C-alpha distance (Angstrom), angle and dihedral (degrees) to the residues before:
residue distance angle dihedral
X1 . . .
X2 3.80 . .
X3 3.81 92.4 .
X4 3.81 89.4 53.3
X5 3.82 90.8 55.0
X6 3.79 90.3 47.6
X7 3.81 91.2 50.0
X8 3.81 90.4 48.8
X9 3.81 91.4 52.0
X10 3.80 91.8 48.2
X11 3.80 90.6 49.3
X12 3.81 92.3 49.9
X13 3.78 89.0 52.2
X14 3.80 93.7 59.4
X15 3.80 100.2 31.3
X16 3.81 94.9 90.1
X17 3.79 90.8 52.3
X18 3.82 91.8 48.1
X19 3.80 93.4 48.4
X20 3.80 92.7 48.3
X21 3.79 88.8 48.3
X22 3.81 92.2 53.2
X23 3.80 92.2 47.8
X24 3.82 92.2 46.1
X25 3.81 89.9 64.9
X26 3.80 96.1 56.1
X27 3.77 144.4 -26.1
X28 3.81 106.0 -75.1
X29 3.78 144.2 -174.0
X30 3.82 118.7 -128.0
X31 3.79 94.0 -107.5
X32 3.83 88.7 53.5
X33 3.81 89.5 55.9
X34 3.79 91.8 49.2
X35 3.81 90.9 47.8
X36 3.82 92.4 53.5
X37 3.81 90.7 47.9
X38 3.81 91.1 49.1
X39 3.82 91.4 48.9
X40 3.81 87.5 56.2
X41 3.84 90.3 49.9
X42 3.79 90.7 -109.9
X43 3.78 95.4 128.9
X44 3.80 114.4 -164.1
X45 3.79 134.2 158.4
X46 3.78 129.2 -128.2
X47 3.80 89.7 -108.6
X48 3.80 88.3 65.3
X49 3.80 97.9 42.4
X50 3.82 100.8 45.4
X51 3.83 96.6 59.3
X52 3.80 90.5 46.4
X53 3.81 91.8 50.5
X54 3.79 89.8 47.9
X55 3.81 92.3 50.9
X56 3.82 92.2 46.9
X57 3.80 89.9 49.8
X58 3.83 92.4 48.0
X59 3.82 89.2 49.2
X60 3.82 90.5 54.2
X61 3.80 95.3 -110.9
X62 3.81 94.4 115.6
X63 3.77 139.7 28.5
X64 3.76 127.7 -165.1
X65 3.76 142.3 -160.9
X66 3.78 131.1 -157.9
X67 3.78 120.9 -121.7
X68 3.79 126.5 -172.8
X69 3.78 114.3 -115.8
X70 3.79 126.7 -147.0
X71 3.80 90.1 -148.9
X72 3.79 104.0 48.9
X73 3.77 142.1 -39.0
X74 3.81 123.4 -6.5
X75 3.79 115.3 -74.3
X76 3.78 128.2 -129.7
X77 3.82 112.0 -134.7
X78 3.79 117.1 -161.5
X79 3.80 127.7 -145.5
X80 3.82 128.0 -175.7
X81 3.81 118.4 -116.6
X82 3.81 125.5 -142.0
X83 3.83 88.0 -101.1
X84 3.80 89.0 51.4
X85 3.79 90.3 50.1
X86 3.81 89.7 51.9
X87 3.81 90.5 49.5
X88 3.80 91.0 48.8
X89 3.82 90.7 50.9
X90 3.81 90.1 51.5
X91 3.81 92.4 46.5
X92 3.80 92.0 49.1
X93 3.78 91.6 48.8
X94 3.81 90.8 49.6
X95 3.80 91.0 45.6
X96 3.80 90.7 52.7
X97 3.78 91.4 50.9
X98 3.80 94.4 45.9
X99 3.80 94.3 45.1
X100 3.82 91.5 49.7
X101 3.81 90.1 51.0
X102 3.80 92.4 48.1
X103 3.81 91.8 47.7
X104 3.79 90.1 50.1
X105 3.81 91.3 51.6
X106 3.80 94.4 45.0
X107 3.78 94.9 48.7
X108 3.78 100.2 36.6
X109 3.76 114.1 112.5
X110 3.74 110.3 -138.3
X111 3.77 118.0 -153.0
X112 3.78 116.0 -136.8
X113 3.81 91.4 -118.2
X114 3.83 90.4 55.0
X115 3.80 89.9 56.5
X116 3.80 92.5 50.6
X117 3.82 94.2 46.8
């Protein structure tokens, strides 16, 4: 149970970066974002994605446009703004730094005398 909570917290920490990354590639509908995340085994529900998209939009990181749909209500298509692109660049740079540090820690062999020092 504890590992599930830890995994959930880790996933929440990178979800914004992943969503911005998906949107940076092309204008997308929310279900497209969720599909890409699912394909990468980053399973999330709409109830998690919608508030994040709303916050990113309110913060000026995203814009959207409505498009009529032949199979239901109009769809909201998201596009990244220049500010969102800057944020994504910063997040990716930070992710690279953090992941390199974590990899170094995980794979570093520690000698017994280093532990006792």
